[in-house]
C-alpha positions in Angstrom: 102.7 205.0 162.8 103.8 203.5 166.1 100.2 202.2 166.8 100.3 200.5 163.5 103.7 198.8 164.3 102.4 197.5 167.6 99.2 196.2 165.9 101.4 194.5 163.3 103.7 193.0 166.0 100.8 191.7 168.0 99.3 190.3 164.8 102.5 188.5 163.8 103.0 187.1 167.2 99.5 185.7 167.3 100.1 184.1 163.8 103.4 182.6 165.1 101.6 181.0 168.1 98.7 179.9 165.8 101.2 178.3 163.3 103.1 176.6 166.2 99.8 175.2 167.7 98.8 173.8 164.3 102.2 172.2 163.9 101.7 170.4 167.2 98.1 169.5 166.4 96.5 172.0 168.7 94.1 175.0 168.5 95.6 178.3 169.4 93.3 178.4 172.4 94.5 175.1 173.7 98.1 176.1 173.1 97.7 179.1 175.2 96.2 177.1 178.1 99.2 174.6 177.9 101.7 177.5 178.0 100.2 179.2 181.1 99.9 175.9 183.1 102.8 174.7 185.3 103.4 171.1 184.9 104.5 170.9 188.6 101.2 172.3 190.2 97.6 172.8 190.0 96.4 176.4 189.0 93.2 178.0 190.2 90.9 179.0 187.3 91.2 182.6 188.3 94.9 182.5 187.8 94.5 180.7 184.5 92.3 183.7 183.3 94.7 186.2 184.6 97.7 184.5 182.9 95.7 184.2 179.6 94.6 187.8 179.9 91.1 186.7 179.2 87.9 186.7 181.2 87.0 183.8 183.6 84.3 182.6 181.1 86.7 182.7 178.1 89.4 180.9 180.1 86.9 178.3 181.2 85.9 177.7 177.5 89.7 177.4 176.7 90.3 175.0 179.5 87.2 173.0 178.8 88.5 172.4 175.2 91.8 171.3 176.6 90.0 168.9 179.0 88.0 167.5 176.0 91.2 166.8 174.3 92.7 165.0 177.3 95.4 167.5 177.8 94.2 169.1 181.0 92.2 167.8 183.9 90.1 169.8 186.4 90.2 169.3 190.1 88.3 170.6 193.2 90.4 172.6 195.6 90.5 171.9 199.3 87.6 174.4 200.1 85.5 172.7 197.3 84.6 176.1 195.7 87.9 176.4 194.0 88.4 174.8 190.6 92.0 173.9 189.7 93.5 173.1 186.3 96.4 170.6 185.9 98.2 169.3 182.9 97.8 165.6 182.2 100.9 163.5 181.0 99.6 164.1 177.5 99.3 167.8 178.1 102.9 168.0 179.5 104.1 166.2 176.3 102.2 168.6 174.0 103.4 171.5 176.1 107.1 170.6 175.6 106.6 170.2 171.9 105.0 173.5 171.7 107.6 175.2 173.8 110.4 173.6 171.6 108.7 175.3 168.5 108.3 178.6 170.5 112.1 178.5 171.5 113.1 178.1 167.8 110.9 181.0 166.9 112.3 183.1 169.6 115.8 182.1 168.6 115.2 183.3 165.2 114.2 186.8 166.3 117.6 188.2 167.4 119.2 186.8 164.3 116.7 188.6 162.1 117.1 191.9 164.0 120.8 191.6 163.7 120.6 190.9 159.9 118.2 193.9 159.3 119.9 196.4 161.6 123.5 195.6 161.8 123.4 195.7 165.6 125.9 193.6 167.5 124.8 190.5 169.5 124.7 192.3 172.8 122.9 195.2 171.3 120.3 192.9 169.7 119.5 191.4 173.2 119.2 194.8 174.7 116.9 195.9 171.9 114.6 192.9 172.2 114.4 193.3 176.0 113.7 196.9 175.6 110.8 196.1 173.2 109.4 193.5 175.5 109.6 195.9 178.5 107.9 198.6 176.6 105.0 196.2 175.6 104.7 195.1 179.3 105.1 198.4 181.0 104.4 201.2 178.6 105.4 204.6 179.4 102.8 206.9 180.6 
């Protein structure tokens, strides 16, 4: 039962991201890249892969797609072996649009939990934080 709930939650979160990506004219893969990049700094490809939770080859494909769309550029690091990803001005704009939609979706979550459970506002925040904590650091 609990495994099924987790599977359902993961599926719904992915569908939400996919929907937000489409609403901003992006693919889900490109949206993921934009969300993990920092507008203020270049990010090594190994870090991009780690933040995406994907292999380096998959992260490279995702970044290549974003580069082709003009949203990300690649640079060579100081030691010339390192490859860095950076948002372009268009990528920063697309990222902000996507983050706005994600914030709206996130804002709806506590209201929905409150409506379905009768929990108070502070209790809902605690509940959502507990769920996130459990997903990030499951008990052993």
